[in-house]
Structure formats: C-alpha cells, structure tokens
C-alpha positions in Angstrom: 133.6 28.4 231.8 135.2 28.3 235.5 134.1 24.4 235.5 135.5 23.2 232.4 139.1 25.5 233.0 138.8 23.2 236.2 138.7 20.0 234.5 141.4 20.9 232.3 143.7 21.8 235.0 142.7 18.4 236.4 143.9 16.4 233.1 147.0 18.2 233.0 147.7 17.4 236.6 147.2 13.8 235.9 148.8 13.5 232.7 152.1 15.1 234.3 151.5 13.1 238.0 151.5 9.4 235.5 154.2 10.7 233.4 156.2 11.1 236.8 154.8 7.6 237.9 156.1 5.6 234.8 159.4 7.4 235.2 160.1 6.0 238.6 159.1 3.0 238.1 160.6 2.4 234.7 163.7 4.4 235.2 164.3 3.7 238.7 162.6 1.0 240.9 163.1 -1.9 238.4 166.7 -1.4 237.5 166.8 -1.4 241.3 164.9 -4.4 241.2 162.2 -3.2 242.6 158.7 -3.3 241.8 155.2 -0.9 242.2 152.5 -1.8 244.8 148.9 -2.6 243.5 147.6 -3.3 240.7 151.2 -1.9 239.0 152.8 -4.7 241.1 151.5 -7.3 240.1 151.8 -6.5 236.8 155.8 -6.1 237.4 155.7 -9.7 239.0 154.0 -11.3 235.6 156.0 -9.4 233.6 159.2 -10.9 235.4 157.6 -14.4 236.0 156.4 -14.6 232.4 158.4 -12.1 229.8 155.4 -10.6 228.6 155.7 -6.9 227.7 155.0 -4.7 231.1 152.6 -2.3 229.0 150.9 -5.0 228.1 150.3 -6.6 231.6 149.3 -3.2 233.0 146.6 -3.0 230.8 145.3 -6.2 231.0 145.4 -5.7 235.1 144.0 -2.6 235.0 141.2 -2.8 232.8 138.7 -5.0 234.9 138.8 -2.5 237.9 138.6 0.4 235.2 135.3 -1.3 234.0 134.2 -1.7 238.3 135.1 1.9 238.3 133.1 3.0 235.9 130.1 1.3 236.8 130.2 2.7 240.2 131.9 5.9 240.7 130.6 7.2 236.7 131.6 8.2 233.5 133.5 11.3 235.1 135.8 9.4 237.1 136.0 6.5 234.1 137.8 9.2 232.4 140.8 10.7 234.3 141.3 7.1 235.7 140.8 5.7 232.1 143.6 9.1 231.2 145.9 8.2 234.0 146.2 4.7 233.2 146.6 5.0 229.5 149.5 8.2 229.8 151.4 5.3 232.7 151.0 2.4 230.3 152.8 4.8 227.4 155.3 6.0 230.0 156.6 3.0 230.6 157.1 1.7 227.0 158.3 5.0 226.3 160.7 5.2 229.2 161.9 1.6 229.6 164.2 2.7 226.0 165.3 5.8 227.7 168.9 5.0 229.4 168.8 6.2 232.7 171.1 5.1 235.7 171.5 6.5 238.9 174.8 5.7 240.5 174.0 5.3 244.0 173.2 2.4 246.8 169.9 0.4 245.7 168.5 1.6 249.4 169.2 5.0 248.7 168.1 5.1 244.4 165.0 3.4 245.7 163.7 5.6 248.2 164.0 8.8 245.6 162.1 6.5 243.2 159.5 5.9 245.5 159.0 9.9 246.3 158.9 10.6 243.0 156.5 7.9 243.0 154.5 9.4 246.0 154.5 12.6 244.4 153.3 11.4 240.8 150.9 9.4 242.4 149.6 12.8 244.7 148.9 14.7 242.0 146.6 12.1 240.2 145.1 11.6 243.1 144.5 15.3 244.0 142.9 15.9 240.3 140.7 13.2 241.1 142.1 10.5 238.9 143.2 7.1 239.7 146.0 4.6 238.4 145.7 1.7 240.2 143.2 -0.8 240.6 143.8 -1.5 244.3 142.1 2.1 245.3 139.4 1.2 242.7 138.7 -2.1 244.7 139.2 -0.5 248.3 136.8 2.2 247.7 134.0 -0.3 245.9 134.6 -2.3 249.1 134.3 0.2 251.9 131.5 1.7 249.7 129.4 -2.0 249.9 130.0 -2.1 253.1 128.7 1.6 254.5 125.3 0.7 251.8 124.8 -2.7 253.7 125.4 -1.8 257.1 125.5 1.6 257.3 128.9 1.4 258.6 132.2 3.8 257.3 135.1 2.3 257.2 138.8 3.9 255.9 140.1 1.9 253.2 143.7 1.6 255.1 142.9 -1.9 256.5 141.9 -3.0 252.2 144.8 -1.2 250.8 147.4 -2.7 253.1 146.1 -6.1 253.0 146.3 -6.4 249.4 149.5 -4.8 248.5 150.9 -7.2 251.6 149.1 -9.8 249.1 151.7 -8.2 246.5 154.9 -8.5 248.4 154.0 -11.7 249.6 154.0 -12.9 245.7 157.4 -11.0 245.2 159.2 -12.7 248.4 158.1 -16.3 247.3 158.5 -16.3 243.2 160.9 -13.4 242.0 163.2 -12.3 244.5 163.6 -11.6 248.4 165.9 -8.4 248.4 163.2 -7.0 245.8 160.3 -7.7 247.9 162.3 -5.9 250.7 163.2 -3.1 248.5 160.2 -3.0 247.4 158.0 -2.4 250.7 160.9 0.7 251.2 158.7 2.5 248.1 155.4 1.8 249.6 156.4 3.1 252.9 157.4 6.2 251.0 155.1 6.6 248.2 152.5 6.7 251.0 154.1 9.1 253.4 154.4 11.3 250.0 150.3 10.6 249.3 149.6 10.7 252.8 151.5 14.4 253.3 149.9 16.1 249.9 146.2 14.5 250.0 145.4 14.7 253.5 145.3 10.8 253.7 143.2 9.8 251.3 142.1 6.6 251.8 140.5 8.0 255.1 137.0 8.8 255.3 135.7 12.2 254.4 133.4 14.8 256.1 131.8 16.7 254.1 129.6 20.0 255.7 127.3 21.4 253.4 125.7 25.2 254.1 122.4 26.1 251.6 119.5 27.6 251.5 118.0 24.9 249.1 119.0 21.7 250.7 116.3 19.2 248.9 117.7 18.8 245.9 121.0 18.4 247.3 119.8 15.7 249.9 117.8 14.1 246.8 120.5 13.3 244.8 122.8 12.1 248.0 120.4 9.6 248.6 119.3 8.6 245.4 122.2 9.1 243.4 125.0 8.0 246.0 123.1 5.3 248.2 124.5 7.7 251.0 122.3 8.9 254.1 123.3 12.6 255.7 122.4 14.8 258.4 120.5 17.7 258.3 120.3 20.5 260.7 118.7 24.1 261.1 121.4 26.5 261.5 121.8 30.8 260.6 124.5 32.8 259.1 125.4 36.4 260.6 125.1 37.1 257.0 122.6 34.6 254.9 120.2 34.6 257.5 118.3 30.9 257.7 120.1 28.1 256.5 120.2 24.4 256.5 123.5 22.1 257.2 123.8 18.7 255.7 126.2 16.4 256.8 127.5 13.4 255.0 130.3 10.6 255.0 132.4 9.7 251.8 135.3 8.1 250.1 138.2 9.7 248.6 137.0 8.9 245.1 133.1 10.1 245.8 134.5 13.4 247.2 135.4 14.8 243.8 132.1 13.2 241.9 130.1 15.0 245.2 131.6 18.6 245.3 131.1 18.6 241.7 127.5 17.3 241.3 126.9 20.0 244.7 128.7 23.0 242.8 126.2 22.3 239.4 123.1 21.8 241.8 123.5 24.6 244.2 126.3 26.9 243.0 126.3 29.8 246.2 126.4 26.7 248.8 128.9 26.8 251.3 131.0 23.4 251.5 133.6 22.0 254.0 135.4 19.0 254.0 137.9 17.0 257.2 139.1 13.9 257.0 138.2 11.7 260.0 140.0 9.3 261.7 136.9 6.9 263.1 133.7 6.2 263.2 131.9 4.9 266.4 128.4 3.6 266.5 
C-alpha cells in the first residue's frame, strides 16, 4: 500500500512539474525570444524554421528517446517519462493560447522563466521521471561506457556538449540574441535543478546494509549489469550483516531503490553523490 501511495504521489509531482515547465516555455521563454534546452530546444528550432506545430515537433523529437529509455531503463521509467512528455506537450498546446505577458525586460523575464522551468524539471526528476531526451541519451551513453570499460563517468560533459550543439544551431539558423538568452535559461534552470536534486547528472553511490545480500547482489549483476563491492559489517542492534556498495546513474537510482525494497524490505540504504571516481 505504501509503495502504491509513493507511486501515485510521484505521478502527481510529474504532472505538476510538466505543467510548470510547459508554462515557462510557452508563456515566458518563447514570447521573449528564448528557447528551452535539450530535445525540446531542437523541437522549438524546427518549429521556428518550418512553422510546424510545436507540440507535434516535441512529440516527433522525443519519441525515439522514449523508446530507448523503455528498452534500457524499464517499463516503470517509461510510464513516468511518457506521463511527463504527454503532459508537457498538452501544456504547450494549452498555454500557447493563454494571453500572458510580463511587462519587464527580456533579460529579467528569461531569468524568471528559466527559474520556473528549473523548478518544474526538478519536480519531475525527483519523482523519477524525465521530459528531455538528452538526459535519457546521456544516461544510456554513461551506462554503456560503464558496462564496456567498467568506468563510471558523469553525464555532465555529454549534456553540456549536446546543448552546445542546440544553442549553436539556434545561433546560426534562428536568432543570435535569442540563442544568447537561451544560454541564460540553461544556466538558471540547471542551478535550480542541482539545488533540488543534488546534482542529478553525477554518479550516485548506493550503500546497502542487509542480512540477506544474495538476491540483491544477483539482481544488481544480472538485471542492472552492474558490479558491486560486498563487505562484512556489524551493527550495534542488528548484529552481523553485509554492506553492498554499487554505483549508478540518477535514472538507474529509482529502479535500484524500488527493486531492493521489494527484494529485501529491511535493508538500510544510503545514497551519496560522487564527483569523480579514480581507478
């Protein structure tokens, strides 16, 4: 019952976050010549160059990334990502028709819009969802590198590189001033996201203390294709147990947390952010 309540609340936060994000883009950023970042930014560029419906552009660009996310991150992630993407798309369609105007300078309006966008995306990410395909792509690249080379790297470089390409395209093909304002959106939004999600793009160290480690270790190795470190430990109350340590990305963290709670509901789990892993 508690698990179902948590899942319901997570979907509520995703819906609220997606509505905030779509409001920020449709009512504040676009009227002030700025664009969103990531795959939404690509959709906006296509919309400005071709005149195609913005919501349709978002769906077409986002769909391949949702499919990849479903294949590699599981059905539960797909449900949350799809919910966020659908609500975000509907929100864009609705808010584009809402008369809304900020009687202030472009710079201030864009900073304000970036902050609202950051809050919306933070709610979605904390609930285990996603509405931007670049984050899914970066997660898959990081996971692929980890499986092939056994190296855990941050998603930061991949996300920054992806958005540099988006803003370069906006600078060349759309509007130079708009592209520069859009960089401000990215900076403000990511600062807000980092504050509320503890740097979601960084590697997460998960420490699991349990008396029954075998099923957890087997699931981490076979299902998540991850390695882990197992150590003997002793609790003042629980007595002898095992400490299992593994490293995952932010999007893998939700899947790991939920499945461990199903495999061993008495396990004690802590999560910390890792800036760098040196081997």
